[in-house]
All heavy atoms as an XYZ file, in Angstrom:
857
protein
N      12.551     -6.978      4.769
C      11.159     -6.671      4.453
C      10.416     -6.506      5.778
O      10.553     -7.322      6.685
C      10.554     -7.757      3.600
C       9.145     -7.473      3.204
S       8.378     -8.723      2.177
C       9.717     -9.302      1.198
N       9.641     -5.482      5.867
C       8.852     -5.228      7.067
C       7.645     -6.150      7.136
O       7.189     -6.686      6.136
C       8.430     -3.775      7.108
N       7.114     -6.293      8.314
C       5.983     -7.176      8.584
C       4.690     -6.644      7.966
O       4.401     -5.464      8.014
C       5.830     -7.345     10.093
C       5.049     -8.538     10.478
O       4.210     -9.012      9.731
N       5.287     -9.010     11.660
N       3.882     -7.523      7.418
C       2.624     -7.112      6.792
C       1.481     -6.940      7.782
O       0.359     -6.618      7.393
C       2.180     -8.121      5.707
O       1.899     -9.367      6.296
N       1.757     -7.112      9.104
C       0.698     -6.913     10.083
C       0.334     -5.436     10.204
O      -0.611     -5.068     10.904
C       1.042     -7.536     11.416
C       2.227     -6.880     12.087
O       2.960     -6.108     11.432
O       2.454     -7.147     13.289
N       1.084     -4.553      9.545
C       0.785     -3.126      9.585
C      -0.198     -2.744      8.465
O      -0.492     -1.556      8.273
C       2.076     -2.353      9.402
C       3.072     -2.625     10.525
C       4.300     -1.853     10.327
N       3.963     -0.458     10.528
C       4.803      0.448     11.007
N       6.013      0.107     11.316
N       4.442      1.704     11.119
N      -0.692     -3.736      7.718
C      -1.532     -3.469      6.567
C      -2.938     -4.003      6.818
O      -3.119     -5.125      7.280
C      -0.968     -4.166      5.292
C      -1.867     -3.933      4.101
C       0.444     -3.659      5.016
N      -3.973     -3.185      6.511
C      -5.353     -3.626      6.549
C      -5.865     -3.519      5.096
O      -5.628     -2.519      4.414
C      -6.188     -2.698      7.421
C      -5.857     -2.731      8.894
C      -6.707     -1.768      9.632
C      -6.274     -1.666     11.076
N      -7.037     -0.627     11.779
N      -6.554     -4.551      4.653
C      -7.066     -4.551      3.271
C      -8.510     -4.971      3.217
O      -9.021     -5.646      4.116
C      -6.236     -5.482      2.344
C      -4.827     -5.053      2.260
C      -6.372     -6.898      2.763
N      -9.139     -4.559      2.122
C     -10.472     -5.028      1.797
C     -10.440     -5.353      0.286
O     -10.467     -4.470     -0.537
C     -11.543     -3.986      2.090
C     -12.957     -4.522      1.848
C     -14.023     -3.607      2.294
N     -14.006     -3.535      3.753
C     -14.541     -2.532      4.450
N     -15.113     -1.531      3.829
N     -14.479     -2.537      5.739
N     -10.314     -6.666      0.029
C     -10.266     -7.172     -1.324
C     -11.156     -8.392     -1.371
O     -11.064     -9.250     -0.507
C      -8.843     -7.596     -1.752
C      -7.840     -6.424     -1.603
C      -8.808     -8.078     -3.210
C      -6.401     -6.814     -1.795
N     -12.046     -8.507     -2.376
C     -12.903     -9.690     -2.413
C     -12.097    -10.970     -2.604
O     -11.021    -10.951     -3.212
C     -13.834     -9.463     -3.590
C     -13.252     -8.332     -4.349
C     -12.286     -7.606     -3.481
N     -12.612    -12.095     -2.099
C     -11.960    -13.396     -2.247
C     -12.230    -14.001     -3.601
O     -11.437    -14.788     -4.133
C     -12.418    -14.359     -1.150
N     -13.378    -13.634     -4.206
C     -13.792    -14.125     -5.507
C     -14.279    -13.016     -6.393
O     -14.785    -11.989     -5.910
C     -14.918    -15.150     -5.372
C     -14.528    -16.416     -4.676
C     -15.711    -17.374     -4.640
C     -15.323    -18.662     -3.919
N     -16.396    -19.630     -3.899
N     -14.153    -13.197     -7.694
C     -14.690    -12.273     -8.686
C     -14.972    -13.040     -9.995
O     -14.446    -14.138    -10.187
C     -13.680    -11.156     -8.955
N     -15.806    -12.437    -10.822
C     -16.040    -13.024    -12.140
C     -15.062    -12.431    -13.111
O     -14.617    -11.292    -12.966
C     -17.470    -12.739    -12.577
C     -18.498    -13.403    -11.745
C     -19.878    -13.187    -12.223
C     -20.769    -13.923    -11.280
N     -22.097    -13.961    -11.472
N     -14.661    -13.204    -14.107
C     -13.706    -12.748    -15.114
C     -14.165    -11.429    -15.730
O     -15.305    -11.311    -16.161
C     -13.468    -13.786    -16.159
C     -12.343    -13.440    -17.149
C     -12.002    -14.614    -18.013
C     -10.902    -14.267    -18.962
N      -9.583    -14.200    -18.408
N     -13.326    -10.425    -15.690
C     -13.641     -9.120    -16.248
C     -14.378     -8.182    -15.302
O     -14.535     -7.006    -15.607
N     -14.829     -8.710    -14.170
C     -15.524     -7.872    -13.184
C     -14.591     -6.805    -12.644
O     -13.396     -7.038    -12.417
C     -16.018     -8.742    -12.056
C     -16.769     -7.991    -10.960
C     -17.221     -8.905     -9.801
O     -17.008    -10.115     -9.870
O     -17.797     -8.352     -8.852
N     -15.144     -5.613    -12.433
C     -14.392     -4.554    -11.825
C     -14.547     -4.652    -10.306
O     -15.633     -4.631     -9.779
C     -14.925     -3.143    -12.278
C     -14.923     -3.043    -13.819
C     -14.099     -2.021    -11.656
C     -13.588     -3.133    -14.464
N     -13.382     -4.795     -9.619
C     -13.426     -4.900     -8.170
C     -12.722     -3.695     -7.554
O     -11.854     -3.083     -8.165
C     -12.759     -6.213     -7.658
C     -11.264     -6.233     -7.996
C     -13.481     -7.430     -8.197
C     -10.488     -7.265     -7.209
N     -13.093     -3.394     -6.308
C     -12.451     -2.325     -5.569
C     -11.414     -2.912     -4.636
O     -11.683     -3.900     -3.922
C     -13.445     -1.490     -4.778
C     -12.809     -0.286     -4.102
C     -13.787      0.654     -3.451
O     -14.951      0.228     -3.204
O     -13.417      1.811     -3.196
N     -10.252     -2.327     -4.630
C      -9.175     -2.732     -3.725
C      -8.900     -1.560     -2.790
O      -8.623     -0.453     -3.237
C      -7.890     -3.092     -4.532
C      -8.161     -4.272     -5.452
C      -6.711     -3.356     -3.579
C      -7.058     -4.565     -6.416
N      -9.047     -1.813     -1.494
C      -8.797     -0.794     -0.463
C      -7.710     -1.295      0.456
O      -7.718     -2.460      0.875
C     -10.057     -0.519      0.376
C     -11.147      0.187     -0.350
C     -12.281      0.475      0.591
C     -13.410      1.207     -0.119
N     -14.480      1.564      0.812
N      -6.797     -0.406      0.819
C      -5.708     -0.787      1.735
C      -5.308      0.406      2.580
O      -5.349      1.530      2.146
C      -4.531     -1.291      0.941
N      -4.927      0.071      3.821
C      -4.393      1.097      4.752
C      -3.096      0.568      5.353
O      -3.039     -0.549      5.815
C      -5.398      1.411      5.862
C      -4.869      2.471      6.802
C      -5.848      2.809      7.913
O      -6.706      2.005      8.257
N      -5.707      3.989      8.479
N      -2.103      1.422      5.339
C      -0.812      1.083      5.917
C      -0.636      1.880      7.199
O      -0.825      3.081      7.221
C       0.330      1.436      4.951
C       1.735      1.237      5.499
C       2.022     -0.234      5.741
C       2.761      1.826      4.555
N      -0.309      1.193      8.273
C      -0.046      1.849      9.554
C       1.377      2.409      9.495
O       2.360      1.646      9.597
C      -0.203      0.872     10.711
O       0.112      1.482     11.925
N       1.505      3.728      9.289
C       2.827      4.378      9.128
C       2.677      5.815      9.564
O       1.720      6.500      9.207
C       3.255      4.307      7.660
C       4.710      4.627      7.443
N       5.167      5.911      7.421
C       5.769      3.834      7.247
C       6.457      5.902      7.193
N       6.860      4.645      7.081
N       3.650      6.346     10.311
C       3.543      7.696     10.870
C       3.737      8.771      9.837
O       3.331      9.934     10.048
C       4.463      7.918     12.051
C       5.919      7.634     11.705
O       6.245      7.396     10.514
O       6.731      7.640     12.654
N       4.356      8.490      8.676
C       4.570      9.497      7.617
C       5.119     10.795      8.224
O       4.592     11.875      8.002
C       3.278      9.750      6.831
C       2.766      8.580      6.075
S       3.793      8.085      4.683
C       3.283      9.296      3.471
N       6.219     10.693      8.923
C       6.821     11.850      9.587
C       7.406     12.787      8.532
O       8.291     12.412      7.754
C       7.912     11.374     10.549
C       8.449     12.473     11.430
C       7.367     13.198     12.213
O       6.682     12.549     13.005
O       7.208     14.402     12.030
N       6.938     14.037      8.503
C       7.297     14.990      7.457
C       8.668     15.642      7.650
O       9.202     16.265      6.743
C       6.251     16.102      7.366
O       6.317     16.901      8.526
N       9.234     15.559      8.860
C      10.509     16.234      9.146
C      10.306     17.643      9.638
O      11.286     18.361      9.916
N       9.092     18.116      9.728
C       8.802     19.476     10.154
C       8.581     19.621     11.654
O       8.689     20.706     12.203
C       7.535     20.001      9.439
C       7.640     19.953      7.930
C       8.728     20.854      7.382
O       8.898     22.000      7.821
N       9.535     20.334      6.486
N       8.272     18.504     12.341
C       7.972     18.565     13.788
C       9.235     18.414     14.597
O      10.258     17.934     14.125
C       6.957     17.461     14.142
C       5.650     17.611     13.501
C       4.605     16.568     13.889
N       5.134     15.239     14.084
C       4.926     14.517     15.194
N       4.191     14.978     16.177
N       5.413     13.291     15.296
N       9.140     18.817     15.868
C      10.237     18.662     16.807
C       9.801     17.777     17.955
O       8.627     17.731     18.304
C      10.656     20.045     17.347
C      11.150     20.969     16.216
C      11.635     22.284     16.779
C      11.890     23.259     15.724
N      12.993     23.173     14.912
N      10.780     17.061     18.541
C      10.456     16.192     19.680
C      10.380     17.041     20.962
O      10.470     18.288     20.916
C      11.480     15.067     19.812
C      12.896     15.553     20.143
O      13.073     16.731     20.546
O      13.824     14.707     20.011
N      10.237     16.427     22.096
C      10.102     17.144     23.376
C      11.292     17.974     23.760
O      11.174     18.933     24.527
N      12.454     17.671     23.212
C      13.676     18.429     23.496
C      13.939     19.509     22.477
O      14.989     20.184     22.511
C      14.881     17.479     23.545
C      14.788     16.465     24.659
O      14.162     16.794     25.701
O      15.332     15.365     24.496
N      13.027     19.701     21.534
C      13.193     20.737     20.500
C      14.029     20.286     19.319
O      14.316     21.109     18.424
N      14.411     19.027     19.252
C      15.172     18.531     18.112
C      14.259     18.101     16.996
O      13.194     17.498     17.283
C      16.035     17.329     18.551
C      17.090     17.681     19.592
C      17.825     16.459     20.023
C      18.752     16.758     21.160
N      19.322     15.562     21.779
N      14.601     18.370     15.764
C      13.749     17.944     14.665
C      13.619     16.416     14.593
O      14.605     15.710     14.779
C      14.483     18.466     13.413
C      15.513     19.411     13.885
C      15.792     19.094     15.315
N      12.407     15.975     14.337
C      12.154     14.544     14.120
C      12.481     14.267     12.646
O      11.950     14.948     11.767
C      10.675     14.165     14.421
C      10.358     14.478     15.894
C      10.417     12.696     14.107
C       8.909     14.353     16.257
N      13.380     13.337     12.360
C      13.790     13.085     10.972
C      12.616     12.703     10.083
O      11.684     12.012     10.510
C      14.785     11.938     11.058
C      15.176     11.850     12.479
C      14.071     12.460     13.287
N      12.671     13.161      8.855
C      11.622     12.827      7.863
C      11.699     11.321      7.608
O      12.743     10.735      7.422
C      11.892     13.606      6.586
C      10.935     13.282      5.484
C      11.227     14.206      4.329
N      11.065     13.501      3.095
C      10.647     14.051      1.973
N      10.335     15.317      1.945
N      10.508     13.337      0.896
N      10.502     10.709      7.523
C      10.369      9.314      7.152
C       8.972      9.111      6.572
O       7.992      9.045      7.288
C      10.569      8.388      8.351
C      10.517      6.913      7.924
C      10.857      5.987      9.047
N      10.755      4.633      8.540
C      10.583      3.588      9.278
N      10.490      3.726     10.592
N      10.473      2.390      8.763
N       8.918      9.051      5.260
C       7.636      8.920      4.591
C       7.678      7.704      3.653
O       8.722      7.288      3.208
C       7.253     10.176      3.787
C       8.233     10.425      2.649
C       7.162     11.379      4.698
C       7.758     11.454      1.639
N       6.486      7.181      3.369
C       6.313      6.169      2.316
C       6.343      6.963      1.011
O       5.613      7.894      0.819
C       5.017      5.410      2.474
C       4.768      4.519      1.265
C       4.996      4.612      3.750
N       7.257      6.565      0.116
C       7.363      7.347     -1.124
C       6.997      6.574     -2.385
O       7.018      7.129     -3.483
C       8.768      7.948     -1.267
C       9.864      6.927     -1.197
O       9.616      5.721     -1.180
N      11.095      7.383     -1.219
N       6.609      5.300     -2.266
C       6.168      4.558     -3.448
C       5.194      3.470     -3.036
O       5.352      2.827     -1.994
C       7.359      3.937     -4.150
C       6.981      3.235     -5.444
C       8.183      3.075     -6.334
C       7.824      2.431     -7.650
N       7.239      3.317     -8.606
N       4.190      3.282     -3.898
C       3.191      2.227     -3.691
C       2.967      1.541     -5.051
O       2.895      2.227     -6.074
C       1.876      2.795     -3.205
C       0.732      1.829     -3.264
C       0.616      0.814     -2.334
C      -0.207      1.910     -4.274
C      -0.405     -0.095     -2.406
C      -1.234      1.005     -4.346
C      -1.367     -0.021     -3.406
N       2.871      0.208     -5.043
C       2.520     -0.505     -6.253
C       1.541     -1.628     -5.940
O       1.482     -2.112     -4.834
C       3.744     -1.150     -6.961
O       4.317     -2.128     -6.102
C       4.775     -0.117     -7.359
N       0.795     -2.018     -6.970
C      -0.083     -3.199     -6.906
C       0.139     -3.977     -8.163
O       0.154     -3.397     -9.255
C      -1.549     -2.755     -6.780
S      -2.711     -4.164     -6.903
N       0.335     -5.284     -7.996
C       0.423     -6.178     -9.144
C      -0.604     -7.303     -9.014
O      -0.998     -7.645     -7.910
C       1.832     -6.815     -9.296
O       2.130     -7.574     -8.110
C       2.892     -5.753     -9.507
N      -1.019     -7.830    -10.134
C      -1.936     -8.983    -10.196
C      -1.222    -10.036    -11.004
O      -0.980     -9.852    -12.201
C      -3.250     -8.569    -10.855
C      -4.398     -9.504    -10.658
C      -4.406    -10.861    -10.811
C      -5.724     -9.159    -10.308
N      -5.632    -11.366    -10.563
C      -6.486    -10.346    -10.266
C      -6.372     -7.951    -10.045
C      -7.843    -10.360     -9.986
C      -7.725     -7.985     -9.747
C      -8.437     -9.179     -9.707
N      -0.843    -11.131    -10.371
C      -0.045    -12.177    -11.012
C       1.198    -11.552    -11.661
O       1.525    -11.847    -12.804
C      -0.862    -12.977    -11.996
C      -1.910    -13.814    -11.350
O      -1.762    -14.248    -10.211
N      -3.001    -14.078    -12.047
N       1.857    -10.696    -10.932
C       3.075    -10.012    -11.355
C       2.906     -9.038    -12.501
O       3.906     -8.537    -13.030
C       4.202    -11.048    -11.659
C       4.606    -11.858    -10.459
O       4.617    -11.280     -9.343
O       4.893    -13.056    -10.628
N       1.682     -8.771    -12.898
C       1.413     -7.752    -13.935
C       1.018     -6.459    -13.218
O       0.193     -6.491    -12.307
C       0.274     -8.172    -14.854
C       0.618     -9.345    -15.736
C       1.686     -8.990    -16.779
O       1.656     -7.865    -17.308
O       2.550     -9.852    -17.009
N       1.575     -5.310    -13.591
C       1.259     -4.050    -12.875
C      -0.205     -3.644    -13.050
O      -0.758     -3.746    -14.097
C       2.173     -3.023    -13.544
C       2.743     -3.654    -14.768
C       2.526     -5.128    -14.671
N      -0.753     -3.212    -11.896
C      -2.126     -2.675    -11.888
C      -2.063     -1.161    -11.681
O      -2.697     -0.395    -12.381
C      -2.977     -3.321    -10.765
C      -4.343     -2.660    -10.644
C      -3.115     -4.792    -11.007
N      -1.282     -0.758    -10.678
C      -1.139      0.679    -10.360
C       0.216      0.909     -9.687
O       0.744      0.038     -9.024
C      -2.279      1.158     -9.429
C      -2.291      2.672     -9.284
C      -2.244      0.443     -8.101
C      -3.500      3.207     -8.553
N       0.754      2.066     -9.915
C       1.997      2.493     -9.280
C       1.868      3.978     -8.953
O       1.339      4.760     -9.779
C       3.174      2.272    -10.220
O       4.374      2.717     -9.629
N       2.292      4.385     -7.764
C       2.145      5.774     -7.336
C       3.377      6.209     -6.568
O       3.886      5.465     -5.739
C       0.904      5.951     -6.478
N       3.836      7.423     -6.835
C       4.896      8.058     -6.044
C       4.189      8.982     -5.051
O       3.325      9.773     -5.437
C       5.833      8.872     -6.941
C       6.616      7.992     -7.881
O       6.979      6.872     -7.476
O       6.906      8.437     -8.995
N       4.577      8.883     -3.782
C       3.962      9.678     -2.713
C       4.975     10.681     -2.188
O       6.189     10.434     -2.232
C       3.450      8.780     -1.594
C       2.256      7.942     -1.947
C       1.503      8.010     -3.085
C       1.654      6.955     -1.131
N       0.512      7.105     -3.036
C       0.546      6.421     -1.838
C       1.925      6.428      0.115
C      -0.270      5.441     -1.309
C       1.115      5.448      0.632
C       0.018      4.940     -0.093
N       4.457     11.754     -1.603
C       5.296     12.818     -1.059
C       4.842     13.136      0.352
O       3.895     12.526      0.861
C       5.241     14.051     -1.966
C       5.753     13.731     -3.343
C       4.857     13.310     -4.350
C       7.096     13.753     -3.641
C       5.330     12.964     -5.624
C       7.551     13.436     -4.907
C       6.679     13.037     -5.892
O       7.137     12.706     -7.135
N       5.494     14.071      1.032
C       5.206     14.366      2.430
C       3.787     14.866      2.658
O       3.356     14.916      3.792
C       6.236     15.308      3.057
C       6.209     16.695      2.559
C       7.155     16.955      1.399
O       7.611     16.021      0.769
N       7.424     18.195      1.138
N       3.056     15.286      1.661
C       1.672     15.738      1.833
C       0.708     14.616      2.126
O      -0.464     14.857      2.459
N       1.118     13.348      2.011
C       0.237     12.212      2.280
C       0.160     12.035      3.808
O       1.152     12.091      4.506
C       0.787     10.934      1.618
C      -0.068      9.742      1.994
C       0.825     11.120      0.101
N      -1.071     11.849      4.297
C      -1.296     11.766      5.740
C      -0.699     10.495      6.348
O      -0.419      9.532      5.643
C      -2.791     11.827      6.022
O      -3.416     10.638      5.571
N      -0.604     10.509      7.681
C      -0.205      9.318      8.390
C      -1.262      8.225      8.191
O      -2.431      8.524      7.953
C      -0.072      9.645      9.888
N      -0.825      6.986      8.261
C      -1.701      5.823      8.060
C      -2.474      5.979      6.727
O      -3.712      5.914      6.713
C      -2.661      5.654      9.212
C      -1.942      5.566     10.524
O      -0.917      4.886     10.629
N      -2.412      6.270     11.523
N      -1.755      6.086      5.611
C      -2.399      6.373      4.330
C      -3.338      5.256      3.862
O      -3.046      4.067      4.010
C      -1.231      6.533      3.353
C      -0.118      5.825      3.997
C      -0.302      5.940      5.477
N      -4.457      5.688      3.300
C      -5.458      4.769      2.747
C      -5.404      4.898      1.248
O      -5.376      6.001      0.697
C      -6.878      5.113      3.265
C      -6.949      4.918      4.760
C      -7.916      4.256      2.536
C      -8.251      5.417      5.385
N      -5.406      3.765      0.556
C      -5.398      3.718     -0.893
C      -6.642      2.952     -1.347
O      -6.955      1.894     -0.792
C      -4.138      2.983     -1.402
O      -2.985      3.614     -0.864
C      -4.076      2.980     -2.888
N      -7.303      3.491     -2.377
C      -8.489      2.822     -2.883
C      -8.500      2.998     -4.415
O      -8.278      4.092     -4.907
C      -9.759      3.428     -2.317
O     -10.913      2.854     -2.865
N      -8.670      1.892     -5.122
C      -8.688      1.942     -6.580
C      -9.456      0.734     -7.107
O      -9.798     -0.160     -6.336
C      -7.267      1.992     -7.168
C      -6.386      0.876     -6.731
C      -6.251     -0.283     -7.483
C      -5.681      0.970     -5.516
C      -5.433     -1.307     -7.036
C      -4.862     -0.082     -5.081
C      -4.739     -1.210     -5.865
N      -9.718      0.727     -8.389
C     -10.506     -0.324     -9.004
C      -9.613     -1.077    -10.043
O      -8.712     -0.477    -10.630
C     -11.724      0.248     -9.748
C     -12.699      0.855     -8.790
C     -12.601      2.211     -8.467
C     -13.710      0.118     -8.242
C     -13.505      2.802     -7.589
C     -14.609      0.677     -7.339
C     -14.504      2.027     -7.037
N      -9.877     -2.372    -10.206
C      -9.153     -3.197    -11.174
C     -10.093     -4.212    -11.797
O     -11.021     -4.681    -11.126
C      -7.984     -3.880    -10.489
N      -9.869     -4.535    -13.041
C     -10.621     -5.584    -13.710
C      -9.975     -6.924    -13.408
O      -8.760     -7.036    -13.451
C     -10.623     -5.345    -15.216
N     -10.799     -7.905    -13.075
C     -10.316     -9.235    -12.694
C      -9.937    -10.050    -13.908
O     -10.825    -10.524    -14.605
C     -11.359     -9.957    -11.850
N      -8.658    -10.243    -14.179
C      -8.280    -11.012    -15.384
C      -8.210    -12.540    -15.160
O      -8.621    -13.294    -16.015
C      -6.871    -10.474    -15.720
C      -6.307    -10.075    -14.363
C      -7.491     -9.630    -13.567
N      -7.687    -12.974    -14.007
C      -7.518    -14.398    -13.742
C      -7.264    -14.665    -12.275
O      -6.856    -13.731    -11.542
C      -6.341    -14.915    -14.581
N      -7.504    -15.876    -11.850
C      -7.192    -16.233    -10.466
C      -5.681    -16.075    -10.217
O      -4.885    -16.161    -11.145
C      -7.539    -17.706    -10.214
O      -8.949    -17.884    -10.297
N      -5.338    -15.803     -8.976
C      -3.924    -15.664     -8.653
C      -3.697    -14.799     -7.439
O      -4.483    -14.812     -6.499
N      -2.618    -14.046     -7.485
C      -2.202    -13.255     -6.336
C      -2.200    -11.760     -6.674
O      -1.679    -11.335     -7.688
C      -0.807    -13.645     -5.895
C      -0.733    -15.088     -5.399
C       0.562    -15.405     -4.720
C       0.597    -16.829     -4.229
N      -0.409    -17.224     -3.338
N      -2.807    -10.997     -5.744
C      -2.725     -9.533     -5.805
C      -1.692     -9.160     -4.764
O      -1.796     -9.534     -3.596
C      -4.088     -8.892     -5.478
C      -5.122     -9.285     -6.500
C      -3.940     -7.378     -5.385
C      -6.544     -8.852     -6.171
N      -0.665     -8.404     -5.171
C       0.402     -8.034     -4.267
C       0.470     -6.525     -4.142
O       0.570     -5.806     -5.150
C       1.723     -8.562     -4.796
C       2.914     -8.271     -3.903
C       4.155     -8.902     -4.510
C       5.415     -8.487     -3.832
N       6.604     -9.040     -4.484
N       0.351     -6.028     -2.902
C       0.447     -4.607     -2.587
C       1.791     -4.391     -1.934
O       2.162     -5.124     -1.001
C      -0.663     -4.182     -1.660
C      -2.106     -4.536     -2.077
C      -3.065     -4.185     -0.973
C      -2.457     -3.839     -3.390
N       2.518     -3.359     -2.368
C       3.841     -3.073     -1.813
C       4.029     -1.581     -1.600
O       3.693     -0.791     -2.458
C       4.979     -3.577     -2.754
O       4.703     -4.916     -3.138
C       6.311     -3.485     -2.077
N       4.538     -1.245     -0.402
C       4.873      0.143     -0.053
C       6.338      0.206      0.270
O       6.879     -0.686      0.955
C       4.108      0.611      1.181
C       2.635      0.671      1.073
C       1.871      1.783      0.865
C       1.670     -0.394      1.242
N       0.531      1.477      0.879
C       0.391      0.127      1.100
C       1.822     -1.768      1.466
C      -0.746     -0.620      1.211
C       0.680     -2.535      1.562
C      -0.582     -1.984      1.424
N       7.054      1.295     -0.119
C       8.450      1.519      0.223
C       8.519      2.819      0.980
O       7.924      3.825      0.565
C       9.314      1.615     -1.005
C       9.508      0.348     -1.765
C      10.537     -0.527     -1.662
C       8.666     -0.171     -2.794
N      10.376     -1.575     -2.511
C       9.245     -1.377     -3.245
C       7.464      0.242     -3.399
C       8.679     -2.154     -4.245
C       6.900     -0.525     -4.374
C       7.512     -1.732     -4.797
N       9.357      2.872      2.053
C       9.559      4.151      2.726
C      11.003      4.585      2.549
O      11.857      3.831      2.094
C       9.095      4.192      4.175
C       9.995      3.562      5.194
O      11.147      3.205      4.867
O       9.572      3.449      6.342
N      11.266      5.856      2.883
C      12.599      6.445      2.663
C      13.698      5.799      3.489
O      14.869      5.897      3.148
C      12.570      7.951      2.946
C      11.729      8.720      1.970
C      11.671     10.170      2.316
O      11.698     10.531      3.519
O      11.583     10.978      1.378
N      13.336      5.149      4.564
C      14.325      4.492      5.422
C      14.703      3.107      4.898
O      15.527      2.422      5.504
C      13.780      4.406      6.863
N      14.109      2.685      3.812
C      14.406      1.380      3.226
C      13.459      0.284      3.624
O      13.625     -0.845      3.186
N      12.471      0.564      4.463
C      11.525     -0.478      4.859
C      10.577     -0.770      3.697
O      10.187      0.139      2.955
C      10.715     -0.030      6.071
N      10.217     -2.033      3.569
C       9.272     -2.474      2.543
C       8.156     -3.205      3.241
O       8.389     -4.073      4.064
C       9.969     -3.414      1.501
C       8.952     -3.886      0.473
C      11.131     -2.727      0.844
N       6.939     -2.803      2.913
C       5.750     -3.424      3.494
C       4.988     -4.118      2.359
O       4.693     -3.491      1.333
C       4.837     -2.370      4.149
C       5.583     -1.517      5.150
C       6.176     -0.320      4.727
C       5.703     -1.868      6.471
C       6.861      0.467      5.627
C       6.393     -1.098      7.362
C       6.982      0.071      6.960
O       7.688      0.845      7.840
N       4.683     -5.402      2.521
C       3.987     -6.143      1.470
C       2.748     -6.853      2.047
O       2.752     -7.276      3.198
C       4.891     -7.201      0.847
C       5.945     -6.631     -0.058
C       6.731     -7.740     -0.768
O       6.637     -8.907     -0.329
O       7.411     -7.409     -1.712
N       1.791     -6.997      1.165
C       0.599     -7.789      1.495
C       0.241     -8.563      0.223
O       0.139     -7.959     -0.854
C      -0.551     -6.915      1.942
C      -1.778     -7.687      2.299
C      -1.931     -8.235      3.576
C      -2.749     -8.003      1.364
C      -3.044     -8.995      3.910
C      -3.841     -8.755      1.688
C      -3.991     -9.254      2.953
O      -5.066    -10.025      3.296
N       0.045     -9.854      0.358
C      -0.351    -10.673     -0.777
C      -1.697    -11.295     -0.495
O      -1.943    -11.824      0.577
C       0.721    -11.791     -1.048
C       0.262    -12.689     -2.213
C       2.069    -11.177     -1.312
N      -2.604    -11.201     -1.492
C      -3.965    -11.699     -1.351
C      -4.285    -12.667     -2.488
O      -4.069    -12.340     -3.656
C      -4.921    -10.470     -1.421
C      -6.365    -10.838     -1.336
N      -6.994    -11.055     -0.136
C      -7.290    -11.016     -2.293
C      -8.286    -11.330     -0.344
N      -8.473    -11.316     -1.663
N      -4.775    -13.832     -2.165
C      -5.185    -14.793     -3.163
C      -6.626    -14.469     -3.581
O      -7.483    -14.230     -2.739
C      -5.113    -16.222     -2.622
C      -3.697    -16.654     -2.390
O      -2.837    -16.350     -3.232
O      -3.438    -17.304     -1.356
N      -6.869    -14.502     -4.885
C      -8.226    -14.256     -5.389
C      -8.577    -15.331     -6.432
O      -7.723    -15.753     -7.192
C      -8.363    -12.849     -5.991
C      -9.811    -12.550     -6.362
C      -7.423    -12.631     -7.171
C     -10.098    -11.080     -6.620
N      -9.833    -15.755     -6.376
C     -10.323    -16.751     -7.308
C     -11.219    -16.027     -8.313
O     -12.164    -15.344     -7.939
C     -11.144    -17.850     -6.592
C     -11.755    -18.821     -7.602
C     -10.263    -18.605     -5.593
N     -10.877    -16.182     -9.613
C     -11.675    -15.560    -10.661
C     -12.347    -16.698    -11.420
O     -11.686    -17.627    -11.902
C     -10.791    -14.713    -11.636
C     -11.624    -14.193    -12.766
C     -10.128    -13.581    -10.822
N     -13.695    -16.628    -11.471
C     -14.494    -17.696    -12.105
C     -14.916    -17.317    -13.483
O     -15.188    -16.201    -13.815
C     -15.683    -17.987    -11.239
C     -15.278    -18.398     -9.834
C     -16.463    -18.386     -8.850
O     -17.441    -17.669     -9.069
O     -16.365    -19.139     -7.866
């Protein structure tokens, strides 16, 4: 599993039960499309993040398949209703097998 220091998030620490909160996240990733060449003219191998998921206490919130059209350092923003206190887990997978995770504790009152 890759280090989560490549992830920036904005998720509230607290919410009221049923409140709609915004979850924003950015992954530091080059999203290399495979179309560019290095200084010697050799193609740079494709390496993109191709899946993103978010769970709240292990219940799915959102899942997305990504393709090479997604920019480098992708930003994700979506809304979720706060069901209960617990853990929000964001996970990204790239084609090289790297997994990036971020877990956030939230208190729902």
